[in-house]
ROVO-570130 format. One record per residue (C-alpha): y, x, z. Coordinates in Angstrom, 3 decimals. Layout:
<pts>
<pt <Y, X, Z>>
...
</pts>
This chain:
<pts>
<pt <43.021, 35.329, -39.222>>
<pt <43.377, 33.371, -36.020>>
<pt <39.806, 33.250, -35.383>>
<pt <39.554, 37.004, -34.784>>
<pt <43.097, 36.632, -32.517>>
<pt <41.855, 33.405, -30.536>>
<pt <38.474, 35.226, -30.025>>
<pt <40.233, 38.692, -28.580>>
<pt <42.768, 36.408, -26.140>>
<pt <40.301, 33.838, -25.395>>
<pt <37.646, 35.980, -24.374>>
<pt <39.814, 38.079, -22.659>>
<pt <41.049, 35.147, -20.564>>
<pt <37.350, 33.820, -20.254>>
<pt <36.830, 36.843, -18.239>>
<pt <38.994, 35.543, -15.556>>
<pt <39.156, 31.812, -15.854>>
<pt <35.945, 29.683, -16.653>>
<pt <38.322, 27.054, -18.843>>
<pt <38.795, 29.491, -21.658>>
<pt <34.901, 29.988, -22.058>>
<pt <33.865, 27.631, -24.453>>
<pt <37.258, 28.581, -26.621>>
<pt <36.228, 31.858, -26.434>>
<pt <32.422, 30.491, -28.308>>
<pt <34.296, 27.846, -30.732>>
<pt <36.253, 31.265, -31.932>>
<pt <33.392, 33.413, -32.062>>
<pt <31.469, 30.923, -34.059>>
<pt <34.474, 30.289, -36.594>>
<pt <35.460, 34.172, -36.985>>
<pt <31.313, 35.345, -37.352>>
<pt <31.569, 32.083, -39.796>>
<pt <34.323, 33.620, -41.826>>
<pt <33.158, 37.559, -41.807>>
<pt <29.592, 35.689, -43.549>>
<pt <31.246, 33.141, -45.614>>
<pt <34.585, 33.518, -45.921>>
<pt <35.377, 29.752, -44.355>>
<pt <35.612, 29.046, -40.979>>
<pt <35.344, 25.849, -38.896>>
<pt <38.200, 24.352, -40.769>>
<pt <38.770, 21.771, -37.051>>
<pt <38.849, 24.460, -35.054>>
<pt <41.033, 26.552, -36.752>>
<pt <43.300, 23.711, -38.043>>
<pt <44.039, 22.252, -34.396>>
<pt <44.319, 26.130, -33.276>>
<pt <47.409, 26.229, -35.545>>
<pt <48.694, 22.574, -34.982>>
<pt <49.135, 23.409, -31.221>>
<pt <50.912, 26.562, -32.078>>
<pt <53.248, 25.434, -34.814>>
<pt <53.779, 22.279, -32.652>>
<pt <54.648, 24.155, -29.615>>
<pt <56.954, 26.467, -31.361>>
<pt <58.551, 23.274, -33.074>>
<pt <59.396, 21.847, -29.867>>
<pt <61.923, 25.069, -29.296>>
<pt <62.800, 26.143, -33.127>>
<pt <62.306, 24.261, -36.252>>
<pt <62.957, 28.036, -38.498>>
<pt <60.523, 29.591, -35.864>>
<pt <57.793, 26.821, -36.724>>
<pt <58.330, 26.711, -40.345>>
<pt <58.059, 30.727, -40.288>>
<pt <54.867, 30.905, -38.402>>
<pt <53.303, 27.737, -40.647>>
<pt <54.445, 29.874, -43.951>>
<pt <52.845, 33.505, -42.604>>
<pt <50.652, 32.778, -40.141>>
<pt <47.869, 35.156, -41.155>>
<pt <50.652, 37.786, -41.076>>
<pt <51.902, 37.156, -37.901>>
<pt <48.228, 36.940, -36.687>>
<pt <46.948, 40.224, -38.153>>
<pt <50.233, 41.915, -36.690>>
<pt <49.272, 40.723, -33.501>>
<pt <45.669, 42.071, -33.676>>
<pt <46.758, 45.299, -34.875>>
<pt <49.206, 45.399, -31.691>>
<pt <46.048, 44.157, -29.342>>
<pt <43.488, 47.146, -30.837>>
<pt <46.199, 49.887, -30.594>>
<pt <47.027, 48.877, -26.676>>
<pt <43.586, 48.168, -26.076>>
<pt <42.760, 52.065, -27.121>>
<pt <45.624, 53.255, -25.452>>
<pt <44.464, 52.063, -22.328>>
<pt <41.030, 52.881, -22.543>>
<pt <42.457, 56.228, -23.156>>
<pt <44.582, 56.472, -20.535>>
<pt <41.609, 55.288, -18.050>>
<pt <39.430, 57.969, -19.483>>
<pt <42.132, 60.449, -18.782>>
<pt <42.843, 59.169, -15.312>>
<pt <39.029, 59.192, -14.424>>
<pt <38.793, 62.592, -15.631>>
<pt <41.768, 64.704, -14.844>>
<pt <43.201, 62.978, -12.614>>
<pt <46.307, 61.565, -14.471>>
<pt <46.829, 59.479, -17.418>>
<pt <48.527, 61.892, -19.320>>
<pt <46.296, 65.565, -18.646>>
<pt <49.595, 67.608, -20.115>>
<pt <52.137, 66.145, -17.161>>
<pt <51.497, 64.597, -13.993>>
<pt <54.744, 62.871, -14.143>>
<pt <53.701, 60.386, -16.751>>
<pt <51.058, 58.843, -14.512>>
<pt <52.309, 56.182, -11.785>>
<pt <48.400, 56.416, -10.553>>
<pt <48.578, 60.312, -10.236>>
<pt <48.533, 59.917, -6.192>>
<pt <45.564, 57.287, -6.168>>
<pt <43.787, 60.181, -7.380>>
<pt <42.788, 61.686, -4.332>>
<pt <40.465, 59.207, -3.092>>
<pt <36.561, 59.645, -2.862>>
<pt <35.865, 56.669, -5.008>>
<pt <37.536, 58.607, -8.033>>
<pt <35.943, 61.752, -7.086>>
<pt <32.651, 60.051, -7.404>>
<pt <33.074, 58.688, -10.870>>
<pt <34.461, 62.125, -12.401>>
<pt <31.172, 63.248, -11.250>>
<pt <29.649, 60.548, -13.021>>
<pt <31.484, 61.169, -15.737>>
<pt <31.183, 64.765, -15.957>>
<pt <27.543, 64.601, -15.491>>
<pt <26.971, 62.384, -18.291>>
<pt <29.538, 63.983, -20.622>>
<pt <29.478, 67.928, -20.074>>
<pt <32.677, 69.815, -21.414>>
</pts>
């Protein structure tokens, strides 16, 4: 599912760099076609796969052969890692905004604990508590 991984990566990069927005659109189109019909735009996926394998071939031929054989498994594992990391980041941001620490059980694990004394974070916490009472 190279289209999904490319959409996640290019969609994130497209927030900051406008040059990646067209690739994000193409990968989103490819992903929606894959979900709807089971087929993807072969040009986009083939071009992306050949670019990745070509760069890997410059480094190591065995790595390129492995990627060529198992590209679907590699992309699914990278999608899973991307989603799990995003989930952990979202939970940490929520805990930081609500509790003032990345981990409510202990203050030692959060490097941002000292920054929780600012008035902006207090305002954000109050608005979160207003919309989501305990």
